[in-house]
C-alpha positions in Angstrom: 0.0 0.0 0.0 1.4 3.4 -1.0 0.4 5.9 1.6 2.0 9.0 0.0 -0.8 11.6 0.2 -1.7 15.1 1.4 -2.4 14.2 5.0 -3.8 16.7 7.5 -0.6 16.2 9.4 2.5 15.3 7.4 4.5 12.2 8.5 8.1 12.6 9.4 10.0 9.7 7.8 12.7 10.0 10.5 10.0 8.6 12.9 9.9 5.3 11.1 11.2 2.4 13.2 11.2 -1.4 13.2 8.1 -3.2 14.5 6.3 -6.5 14.2 3.5 -6.9 11.7 1.3 -10.0 12.0 1.2 -11.5 8.5 -0.8 -14.5 9.9 -2.1 -15.3 13.4 1.1 -17.3 14.0 3.7 -15.3 12.1 5.0 -11.8 12.8 7.4 -10.2 10.3 9.7 -7.2 10.9 8.6 -4.1 9.0 9.4 -0.4 9.0 6.4 1.1 10.8 5.3 4.7 10.7 4.9 6.4 14.1 3.6 9.8 14.9 2.5 11.5 18.0 -0.2 14.2 18.1 -1.6 13.1 14.7 -5.1 14.3 14.2 -7.1 11.1 13.8 -10.5 9.8 14.8 -10.5 6.5 16.8 -13.6 4.4 17.4 -13.7 1.3 19.6 -16.1 -1.3 18.1 -16.8 -3.8 20.9 -19.2 -5.9 18.9 -16.5 -6.8 16.4 -13.5 -6.6 18.8 -11.9 -4.0 16.6 -10.8 -0.4 16.4 -11.6 1.9 13.5 -9.0 4.6 12.7 -9.7 7.5 10.3 -6.8 9.6 9.0 -7.8 12.8 7.2 -6.4 14.2 4.0 -5.8 17.9 3.4 -8.6 17.5 0.9 -11.2 17.3 3.7 -13.7 15.4 1.4 -11.6 12.3 1.6 -9.9 10.2 4.4 -8.4 6.8 4.9 -10.4 4.5 7.2 -8.8 1.4 8.6 -10.6 -1.3 10.5 -8.2 -3.2 12.8 -9.0 -6.4 14.6 -7.7 -6.3 18.2 -6.5 -9.9 18.3 -3.8 -11.2 15.9 -6.1 -14.1 15.1 -9.2 -11.9 14.9 -9.5 -11.2 11.2 -12.0 -14.0 10.5 -14.3 -13.0 13.4 -14.0 -9.4 12.3 -15.0 -10.3 8.7 -17.9 -12.4 9.8 -19.2 -9.4 11.9 -19.2 -7.0 8.9 -22.4 -6.0 7.2 -23.5 -3.0 5.2 -25.4 -1.7 8.3 -22.4 -2.1 10.6 -20.2 -0.3 8.1 -22.7 2.6 7.8 -23.0 2.7 11.6 -19.2 2.9 12.0 -18.9 5.7 9.5 -21.8 7.6 11.1 -20.2 7.2 14.5 -16.8 8.4 13.2 -18.4 11.4 11.6 -19.7 12.5 15.1 -16.1 12.5 16.6 -13.7 15.3 16.4 -10.2 14.8 15.1 -7.9 14.3 18.1 -4.2 14.0 18.4 
């Protein structure tokens, strides 16, 4: 995934550092991970799917990147099974009521 974009808050490449990325529930691989403090994002805890939704805004305020993250390393299947059009619309509506924090 290429994440070069006009973000609300620019990412400093010097903040990249090694971290574990879970490629499968049983296998973590080392990757260069982006880190940033005080980044304006919206974060929503979705208990019913044991996941977190993160929205990162673009400078072009009409668009944003929304990422759904299962909490457990083996939680993708459960998360996918919990998805429905209604749940997605509900998550987007809940996000829209939040202010960007950092």
